[in-house]
BAFIZA-335008 format. One line per field, with one value per atom (N, C-alpha, C, O, CB): residue number from 1; x, y, z; residue in three letters. Coordinates in Angstrom, 2 decimals, always signed. Glycine has a CB too. Layout:
N
i <- NUM;...
x <- X;...
y <- Y;...
z <- Z;...
aa <- ala;...
END
This chain:
102
i <- 1;1;1;1;1;2;2;2;2;2;3;3;3;3;3;4;4;4;4;4;5;5;5;5;5;6;6;6;6;6;7;7;7;7;7;8;8;8;8;8;9;9;9;9;9;10;10;10;10;10;11;11;11;11;11;12;12;12;12;12;13;13;13;13;13;14;14;14;14;14;15;15;15;15;15;16;16;16;16;16;17;17;17;17;17;18;18;18;18;18;19;19;19;19;19;20;20;20;20;20;21;21;21;21;21;22;22;22;22;22;23;23;23;23;23;24;24;24;24;24;25;25;25;25;25;26;26;26;26;26;27;27;27;27;27;28;28;28;28;28;29;29;29;29;29;30;30;30;30;30;31;31;31;31;31;32;32;32;32;32;33;33;33;33;33;34;34;34;34;34;35;35;35;35;35;36;36;36;36;36;37;37;37;37;37;38;38;38;38;38;39;39;39;39;39;40;40;40;40;40;41;41;41;41;41;42;42;42;42;42;43;43;43;43;43;44;44;44;44;44;45;45;45;45;45;46;46;46;46;46;47;47;47;47;47;48;48;48;48;48;49;49;49;49;49;50;50;50;50;50;51;51;51;51;51;52;52;52;52;52;53;53;53;53;53;54;54;54;54;54;55;55;55;55;55;56;56;56;56;56;57;57;57;57;57;58;58;58;58;58;59;59;59;59;59;60;60;60;60;60;61;61;61;61;61;62;62;62;62;62;63;63;63;63;63;64;64;64;64;64;65;65;65;65;65;66;66;66;66;66;67;67;67;67;67;68;68;68;68;68;69;69;69;69;69;70;70;70;70;70;71;71;71;71;71;72;72;72;72;72;73;73;73;73;73;74;74;74;74;74;75;75;75;75;75;76;76;76;76;76;77;77;77;77;77;78;78;78;78;78;79;79;79;79;79;80;80;80;80;80;81;81;81;81;81;82;82;82;82;82;83;83;83;83;83;84;84;84;84;84;85;85;85;85;85;86;86;86;86;86;87;87;87;87;87;88;88;88;88;88;89;89;89;89;89;90;90;90;90;90;91;91;91;91;91;92;92;92;92;92;93;93;93;93;93;94;94;94;94;94;95;95;95;95;95;96;96;96;96;96;97;97;97;97;97;98;98;98;98;98;99;99;99;99;99;100;100;100;100;100;101;101;101;101;101;102;102;102;102;102
x <- +0.85;+0.00;+0.89;+1.90;-0.96;+0.49;+1.23;+0.22;-0.95;+2.09;+0.70;-0.13;+0.60;+1.82;-0.49;-0.16;+0.39;-0.41;-1.60;+0.37;+0.24;-0.42;-0.73;-0.93;+0.45;-0.78;-1.15;-1.07;-0.46;-0.25;-1.68;-1.73;-0.37;-0.14;-2.55;+0.53;+1.86;+2.61;+3.35;+2.67;+2.42;+3.07;+2.52;+3.27;+2.87;+1.22;+0.63;+1.31;+1.74;-0.91;+1.38;+1.99;+3.46;+3.94;+1.83;+4.19;+5.61;+5.78;+6.68;+6.24;+4.93;+5.04;+4.77;+5.39;+4.05;+3.85;+3.51;+4.58;+5.07;+2.13;+4.94;+5.83;+7.30;+8.04;+5.65;+7.74;+9.16;+9.51;+10.55;+9.57;+8.62;+8.91;+8.32;+8.51;+8.39;+7.59;+6.98;+6.00;+5.89;+8.05;+5.29;+4.27;+3.14;+2.69;+3.73;+2.69;+1.60;+0.62;+0.62;+2.15;-0.22;-1.16;-2.25;-2.60;-1.80;-2.78;-3.93;-5.16;-5.96;-4.20;-5.28;-6.41;-5.88;-5.08;-7.46;-6.32;-5.97;-7.25;-8.17;-5.29;-7.31;-8.41;-7.97;-7.00;-8.80;-8.66;-8.23;-9.21;-10.38;-8.06;-8.72;-9.55;-9.47;-8.54;-9.09;-10.42;-10.41;-9.84;-9.24;-11.80;-10.03;-9.54;-8.23;-8.21;-10.59;-7.13;-5.79;-4.94;-5.23;-5.13;-3.90;-2.99;-2.29;-1.98;-1.95;-2.06;-1.34;-2.23;-3.27;-0.08;-1.81;-2.54;-3.79;-3.70;-1.64;-4.96;-6.22;-6.47;-5.81;-7.35;-7.43;-7.75;-8.23;-7.89;-8.76;-9.03;-9.49;-8.30;-8.24;-10.48;-7.34;-6.15;-5.30;-4.77;-5.31;-5.17;-4.42;-5.08;-4.41;-4.33;-6.40;-7.13;-6.99;-6.74;-8.62;-7.13;-7.01;-5.64;-5.53;-7.27;-4.59;-3.23;-3.00;-2.38;-2.19;-3.51;-3.36;-4.02;-3.43;-3.98;-5.23;-5.96;-5.41;-5.25;-7.45;-5.14;-4.64;-3.31;-3.09;-4.48;-2.44;-1.10;-1.00;+0.08;-0.08;-2.15;-2.21;-1.15;-0.41;-2.02;-1.10;-0.09;-0.40;+0.51;+0.04;-1.67;-2.07;-3.10;-4.25;-2.65;-2.71;-3.70;-4.34;-5.45;-3.06;-3.65;-4.17;-4.70;-5.07;-3.11;-4.74;-5.18;-6.63;-7.12;-4.29;-7.29;-8.64;-8.50;-7.85;-9.48;-9.11;-9.05;-10.45;-11.38;-8.50;-10.58;-11.87;-11.74;-10.84;-12.33;-12.64;-12.67;-13.36;-14.44;-13.39;-12.72;-13.27;-13.20;-12.15;-12.47;-14.31;-14.29;-15.57;-16.59;-14.10;-15.49;-16.68;-17.41;-18.50;-16.32;-16.82;-17.50;-18.54;-18.21;-16.50;-19.79;-20.83;-21.89;-22.93;-21.49;-21.64;-22.59;-22.60;-21.59;-22.25;-23.74;-23.88;-22.82;-22.27;-25.28;-22.53;-21.53;-20.16;-19.43;-21.45;-19.80;-18.51;-18.45;-17.45;-18.25;-19.51;-19.56;-19.50;-18.74;-20.85;-20.29;-20.29;-18.91;-18.44;-21.35;-18.28;-16.95;-15.94;-15.16;-16.49;-15.95;-15.02;-15.19;-14.21;-15.18;-16.42;-16.69;-16.32;-15.79;-18.17;-16.59;-16.24;-14.72;-14.25;-16.82;-13.97;-12.51;-11.93;-10.74;-11.91;-12.78;-12.30;-12.23;-11.66;-11.00;-12.78;-12.79;-13.60;-14.60;-13.38;-13.17;-13.88;-15.05;-15.93;-12.93;-15.05;-16.11;-15.99;-14.98;-16.08;-17.05;-17.09;-17.82;-18.97;-17.79;-17.15;-17.74;-17.70;-16.65;-16.99;-18.85;-18.91;-18.63;-19.38;-20.31;-17.51;-17.07;-18.12;-18.33;-15.81;-18.76;-19.69;-20.89;-21.54;-20.16;-21.20;-22.38;-22.04;-22.90;-23.29;-20.80;-20.40;-19.57;-18.63;-19.60;-19.91;-19.11;-17.86;-17.84;-19.94;-16.84;-15.67;-16.01;-15.44;-14.67;-16.92;-17.34;-18.01;-17.77;-18.30;-18.84;-19.49;-18.48;-18.62;-20.53;-17.45;-16.39;-15.72;-15.54;-15.35;-15.35;-14.71;-15.64;-15.20;-14.32;-16.90;-17.86;-18.03;-18.10;-19.20;-18.09;-18.23;-16.99;-17.10;-18.48;-15.80;-14.56;-14.54;-14.19;-13.32;-14.91;-14.94;-15.95;-15.68;-15.30;-17.09;-18.09;-17.60;-17.82;-19.37;-16.94;-16.39;-15.31;-15.25;-15.81;-14.47;-13.43;-14.03;-13.56;-12.54;-15.06;-15.74;-16.35;-16.24;-16.83;-17.01;-17.62;-16.57;-16.79;-18.40;-15.44;-14.38;-13.82;-13.57;-13.25;-13.61;-13.07;-14.04;-13.62;-12.74;-15.34;-16.33;-16.67;-17.48;-17.61;-16.04;-16.24;-17.44;-17.84;-16.37;-18.03;-19.19;-18.76;-19.61;-20.01
y <- -1.18;+0.00;+1.23;+1.29;+0.00;+2.22;+3.48;+4.62;+4.46;+3.57;+5.77;+6.95;+8.10;+8.07;+7.33;+9.08;+10.29;+11.46;+11.32;+10.25;+12.59;+13.74;+14.86;+16.01;+14.28;+14.55;+15.51;+14.86;+13.80;+16.75;+15.50;+14.94;+14.75;+13.73;+15.80;+15.70;+15.56;+14.39;+13.69;+16.85;+14.16;+13.02;+11.70;+10.74;+13.08;+11.65;+10.46;+10.19;+9.08;+10.63;+11.22;+11.07;+10.70;+9.88;+12.36;+11.29;+10.95;+9.49;+8.82;+11.84;+8.99;+7.59;+6.65;+5.60;+7.28;+7.05;+6.22;+6.34;+5.34;+6.61;+7.57;+7.81;+7.58;+7.00;+9.21;+8.02;+7.95;+6.71;+6.10;+9.19;+6.35;+5.21;+3.92;+2.85;+5.46;+4.02;+2.86;+2.12;+0.89;+1.91;+2.87;+2.25;+1.72;+2.41;+3.28;+0.52;-0.11;-0.74;-1.96;-1.17;+0.09;-0.45;-1.27;-1.03;+0.68;-2.24;-2.98;-2.08;-2.12;-4.23;-1.25;-0.33;+1.03;+1.14;-0.87;+2.07;+3.44;+4.13;+4.30;+4.19;+4.55;+5.36;+6.80;+7.23;+5.00;+7.55;+8.88;+9.93;+9.92;+8.97;+10.85;+11.98;+13.02;+12.99;+12.59;+13.91;+14.94;+16.25;+17.00;+15.16;+16.53;+17.77;+17.46;+16.90;+18.40;+17.83;+17.58;+18.82;+19.63;+16.33;+18.97;+20.10;+19.97;+18.87;+20.19;+21.10;+21.08;+20.56;+21.14;+20.23;+19.47;+18.87;+18.19;+17.36;+17.87;+18.52;+17.97;+16.57;+16.12;+18.87;+15.91;+14.53;+14.32;+13.32;+14.01;+15.26;+15.12;+15.13;+14.34;+16.26;+16.02;+16.11;+14.85;+14.35;+17.35;+14.33;+13.09;+11.96;+11.21;+12.74;+11.82;+10.76;+10.90;+9.91;+10.79;+12.12;+12.35;+11.92;+11.29;+13.82;+12.27;+11.92;+10.41;+9.83;+12.65;+9.78;+8.32;+7.62;+6.70;+7.84;+8.03;+7.35;+7.70;+6.82;+7.71;+8.97;+9.42;+8.75;+8.36;+10.94;+8.63;+8.07;+6.58;+6.00;+8.84;+5.98;+4.55;+4.16;+3.18;+3.71;+4.96;+4.75;+3.56;+2.92;+5.99;+3.27;+2.16;+1.28;+1.20;+2.70;+0.63;-0.12;-1.29;-1.70;-0.63;-1.83;-2.99;-2.65;-3.54;-4.03;-1.36;-0.93;-0.47;+0.05;+0.20;-0.68;-0.19;+1.21;+1.39;-1.16;+2.21;+3.58;+3.98;+4.09;+4.57;+4.20;+4.56;+5.93;+6.16;+3.48;+6.82;+8.13;+7.99;+7.40;+9.19;+8.52;+8.55;+10.00;+10.47;+7.58;+10.70;+12.15;+12.63;+11.95;+12.85;+13.82;+14.47;+15.28;+15.79;+15.36;+15.41;+16.07;+15.09;+14.13;+16.51;+15.33;+14.37;+14.88;+14.23;+13.93;+16.03;+16.56;+15.67;+15.07;+18.02;+15.60;+14.78;+15.13;+14.23;+14.94;+16.42;+16.84;+16.26;+15.84;+18.37;+16.24;+15.69;+14.19;+13.69;+15.98;+13.49;+12.04;+11.73;+10.86;+11.45;+12.44;+12.22;+12.51;+11.76;+13.11;+13.58;+13.92;+12.84;+12.42;+15.28;+12.38;+11.34;+10.06;+9.43;+11.05;+9.67;+8.44;+8.62;+7.70;+8.03;+9.81;+10.08;+10.07;+9.72;+11.43;+10.46;+10.45;+9.04;+8.83;+11.36;+8.08;+6.70;+6.05;+4.96;+6.64;+6.70;+6.07;+4.78;+4.69;+7.03;+3.79;+2.51;+2.55;+1.69;+1.40;+3.55;+3.71;+5.06;+5.74;+2.58;+5.44;+6.74;+6.55;+6.11;+7.83;+6.88;+6.76;+8.13;+8.77;+5.68;+8.57;+9.83;+9.55;+8.85;+10.53;+10.11;+9.84;+10.21;+9.47;+10.59;+11.35;+11.86;+10.95;+11.01;+13.23;+10.12;+9.27;+7.79;+6.94;+9.49;+7.48;+6.07;+5.85;+6.61;+5.64;+4.83;+4.45;+3.71;+3.27;+3.56;+3.57;+2.81;+1.40;+0.93;+2.72;+0.73;-0.61;-0.56;-1.42;-1.24;+0.46;+0.61;+0.89;+0.40;+1.73;+1.67;+1.94;+0.64;+0.38;+2.94;-0.16;-1.45;-2.32;-2.93;-2.18;-2.40;-3.21;-2.72;-3.52;-3.21;-1.41;-0.84;-1.13;-1.49;+0.67;-0.98;-1.28;-2.75;-3.07;-0.93;-3.63;-5.07;-5.34;-6.16;-5.90;-4.67;-4.85;-4.36;-5.02;-4.12;-3.21;-2.67;-3.61;-3.86;-1.24;-4.12;-5.06;-6.33;-6.83;-5.40;-6.85;-8.06;-7.81;-8.65;-8.52;-6.65;-6.32;-6.22;-6.69;-5.00;-5.61;-5.45;-6.81;-7.07;-4.54;-7.67;-9.00;-9.83;-10.67;-9.74;-9.59;-10.36;-9.68;-10.19;-10.55;-8.54;-7.87;-6.95;-6.56;-8.87;-6.60;-5.70;-4.27;-3.37;-5.86
z <- +0.00;+0.00;+0.00;+0.70;+1.22;-0.79;-0.86;-0.79;-1.13;-2.16;-0.34;-0.30;-0.99;-1.14;+1.16;-1.40;-1.98;-1.43;-1.13;-3.55;-1.31;-0.68;-1.67;-1.26;+0.42;-2.93;-3.95;-5.31;-5.47;-3.89;-6.27;-7.60;-8.25;-8.91;-8.46;-8.07;-8.67;-8.06;-8.75;-8.50;-6.76;-6.12;-6.67;-6.84;-4.59;-6.94;-7.56;-8.90;-9.18;-7.75;-9.72;-11.05;-10.96;-11.75;-11.85;-10.01;-9.84;-9.47;-9.98;-8.75;-8.58;-8.18;-9.36;-9.48;-7.03;-10.21;-11.37;-12.46;-12.97;-11.93;-12.81;-13.93;-13.59;-14.40;-14.43;-12.43;-12.10;-11.27;-11.47;-11.35;-10.33;-9.46;-10.00;-9.42;-8.06;-11.12;-11.77;-10.86;-10.92;-12.23;-10.02;-9.16;-10.02;-10.94;-8.10;-9.75;-10.49;-9.51;-9.31;-11.49;-8.89;-7.91;-8.59;-9.75;-7.09;-7.87;-8.36;-8.39;-9.32;-7.49;-7.34;-7.20;-6.79;-5.86;-6.16;-7.48;-7.13;-6.69;-7.49;-8.32;-5.42;-4.92;-5.06;-4.42;-3.42;-5.89;-6.28;-5.80;-6.18;-7.79;-4.96;-4.56;-5.67;-6.47;-3.18;-5.73;-6.76;-6.26;-7.02;-7.27;-4.98;-4.40;-3.69;-2.59;-3.42;-4.35;-3.82;-4.04;-4.92;-4.49;-3.23;-3.46;-4.81;-5.26;-2.32;-5.45;-6.73;-7.85;-8.15;-6.63;-8.46;-9.56;-9.02;-8.12;-10.35;-9.56;-9.09;-9.64;-10.58;-9.47;-9.03;-9.38;-10.81;-11.43;-8.46;-11.33;-12.71;-13.67;-14.61;-13.07;-13.41;-14.26;-14.14;-15.14;-13.88;-12.93;-12.73;-13.50;-14.22;-11.23;-13.36;-14.05;-15.56;-16.27;-13.66;-16.05;-17.49;-18.00;-19.05;-17.81;-17.27;-17.70;-17.63;-18.52;-16.82;-16.58;-16.43;-17.60;-18.19;-15.10;-17.95;-19.02;-20.40;-21.24;-18.94;-20.63;-21.94;-22.29;-23.44;-21.94;-21.29;-21.53;-21.19;-21.21;-20.72;-20.86;-20.55;-19.50;-19.67;-21.83;-18.43;-17.39;-16.48;-15.96;-16.56;-16.28;-15.41;-16.12;-15.68;-14.07;-17.21;-17.99;-17.26;-17.59;-19.23;-16.28;-15.56;-14.17;-13.41;-15.44;-13.85;-12.52;-12.55;-13.55;-12.01;-11.44;-11.23;-10.64;-9.61;-10.29;-11.28;-10.78;-10.33;-11.13;-11.87;-9.03;-8.44;-7.78;-6.98;-7.39;-8.14;-7.51;-6.16;-6.06;-8.41;-5.13;-3.77;-3.32;-2.89;-2.77;-3.44;-3.24;-2.57;-2.56;-4.58;-2.02;-1.49;-2.56;-2.31;-0.31;-3.74;-4.84;-5.37;-6.07;-5.97;-5.03;-5.36;-6.32;-6.49;-4.14;-6.94;-7.91;-9.15;-9.51;-8.27;-9.81;-11.01;-12.05;-12.70;-11.61;-12.21;-13.20;-12.88;-13.78;-13.26;-11.59;-11.17;-11.44;-11.97;-9.68;-11.08;-11.29;-12.78;-13.21;-10.66;-13.57;-15.02;-15.62;-16.47;-15.69;-15.18;-15.70;-15.35;-16.20;-15.15;-14.10;-13.68;-14.47;-14.88;-12.21;-14.67;-15.43;-16.90;-17.53;-15.30;-17.45;-18.86;-19.06;-20.14;-19.30;-18.03;-18.13;-17.97;-18.18;-17.07;-17.60;-17.55;-16.18;-16.05;-18.15;-15.16;-13.84;-13.90;-14.62;-12.77;-13.15;-13.08;-12.11;-12.14;-12.68;-11.25;-10.27;-9.59;-9.71;-9.24;-8.88;-8.21;-6.90;-6.87;-9.10;-5.81;-4.48;-3.81;-3.74;-3.62;-3.32;-2.60;-1.13;-0.45;-2.79;-0.64;+0.73;+1.78;+2.74;+1.02;+1.58;+2.59;+2.79;+3.84;+2.20;+1.81;+1.94;+2.05;+1.80;+0.76;+2.42;+2.54;+3.80;+4.08;+1.29;+4.54;+5.69;+5.18;+4.03;+6.70;+6.01;+5.57;+5.08;+4.10;+6.71;+5.74;+5.32;+3.95;+3.10;+6.35;+3.74;+2.44;+1.33;+0.21;+2.49;+1.64;+0.65;+0.25;-0.94;+1.22;+1.23;+0.94;+0.10;-0.88;+2.25;+0.48;-0.27;-1.70;-2.63;+0.44;-1.88;-3.23;-4.07;-5.24;-3.16;-3.47;-4.20;-4.60;-5.74;-3.33;-3.69;-4.02;-5.13;-6.01;-2.76;-5.11;-6.15;-7.51;-8.52;-5.78;-7.53;-8.78;-9.32;-10.52;-8.55;-8.43;-8.83;-9.42;-10.45;-7.63;-8.77;-9.26;-10.63;-11.53;-8.27;-10.79;-12.08;-13.18;-14.30;-11.97;-12.87;-13.88;-14.28;-15.46;-13.35;-13.30;-13.60;-14.44;-15.23;-12.31;-14.25;-15.01;-16.34;-17.11;-14.17;-16.61;-17.89;-17.96;-19.06;-18.92;-16.84;-16.84;-16.99;-17.01;-15.56
aa <- unk;unk;unk;unk;unk;unk;unk;unk;unk;unk;unk;unk;unk;unk;unk;unk;unk;unk;unk;unk;unk;unk;unk;unk;unk;unk;unk;unk;unk;unk;unk;unk;unk;unk;unk;unk;unk;unk;unk;unk;unk;unk;unk;unk;unk;unk;unk;unk;unk;unk;unk;unk;unk;unk;unk;unk;unk;unk;unk;unk;unk;unk;unk;unk;unk;unk;unk;unk;unk;unk;unk;unk;unk;unk;unk;unk;unk;unk;unk;unk;unk;unk;unk;unk;unk;unk;unk;unk;unk;unk;unk;unk;unk;unk;unk;unk;unk;unk;unk;unk;unk;unk;unk;unk;unk;unk;unk;unk;unk;unk;unk;unk;unk;unk;unk;unk;unk;unk;unk;unk;unk;unk;unk;unk;unk;unk;unk;unk;unk;unk;unk;unk;unk;unk;unk;unk;unk;unk;unk;unk;unk;unk;unk;unk;unk;unk;unk;unk;unk;unk;unk;unk;unk;unk;unk;unk;unk;unk;unk;unk;unk;unk;unk;unk;unk;unk;unk;unk;unk;unk;unk;unk;unk;unk;unk;unk;unk;unk;unk;unk;unk;unk;unk;unk;unk;unk;unk;unk;unk;unk;unk;unk;unk;unk;unk;unk;unk;unk;unk;unk;unk;unk;unk;unk;unk;unk;unk;unk;unk;unk;unk;unk;unk;unk;unk;unk;unk;unk;unk;unk;unk;unk;unk;unk;unk;unk;unk;unk;unk;unk;unk;unk;unk;unk;unk;unk;unk;unk;unk;unk;unk;unk;unk;unk;unk;unk;unk;unk;unk;unk;unk;unk;unk;unk;unk;unk;unk;unk;unk;unk;unk;unk;unk;unk;unk;unk;unk;unk;unk;unk;unk;unk;unk;unk;unk;unk;unk;unk;unk;unk;unk;unk;unk;unk;unk;unk;unk;unk;unk;unk;unk;unk;unk;unk;unk;unk;unk;unk;unk;unk;unk;unk;unk;unk;unk;unk;unk;unk;unk;unk;unk;unk;unk;unk;unk;unk;unk;unk;unk;unk;unk;unk;unk;unk;unk;unk;unk;unk;unk;unk;unk;unk;unk;unk;unk;unk;unk;unk;unk;unk;unk;unk;unk;unk;unk;unk;unk;unk;unk;unk;unk;unk;unk;unk;unk;unk;unk;unk;unk;unk;unk;unk;unk;unk;unk;unk;unk;unk;unk;unk;unk;unk;unk;unk;unk;unk;unk;unk;unk;unk;unk;unk;unk;unk;unk;unk;unk;unk;unk;unk;unk;unk;unk;unk;unk;unk;unk;unk;unk;unk;unk;unk;unk;unk;unk;unk;unk;unk;unk;unk;unk;unk;unk;unk;unk;unk;unk;unk;unk;unk;unk;unk;unk;unk;unk;unk;unk;unk;unk;unk;unk;unk;unk;unk;unk;unk;unk;unk;unk;unk;unk;unk;unk;unk;unk;unk;unk;unk;unk;unk;unk;unk;unk;unk;unk;unk;unk;unk;unk;unk;unk;unk;unk;unk;unk;unk;unk;unk;unk;unk;unk;unk;unk;unk;unk;unk;unk;unk;unk;unk;unk;unk;unk;unk;unk;unk;unk;unk;unk;unk;unk;unk;unk;unk;unk;unk;unk;unk;unk;unk;unk;unk;unk;unk;unk;unk;unk;unk;unk;unk
END
């Protein structure tokens, strides 16, 4: 397990340190480079082709969710409306769906 404290640190770990997580939980509001920009760069440059990228954010407006999914997120979880157990269950469900090709 690894953590990053801003969007640029996420990108550095992927691009420079060759980090290849199985699952990336990506917040949208981060210092420096924001989550939408990180997601866009990851998908555009195919940096994590085998990783599950799930947005975990308090930005829960329909526009934010639609934008995240359009940029290629595998799932979107609104932190404010999910308990830690629900987050784990949702991540497991998204992972199961991806493995089954849904």
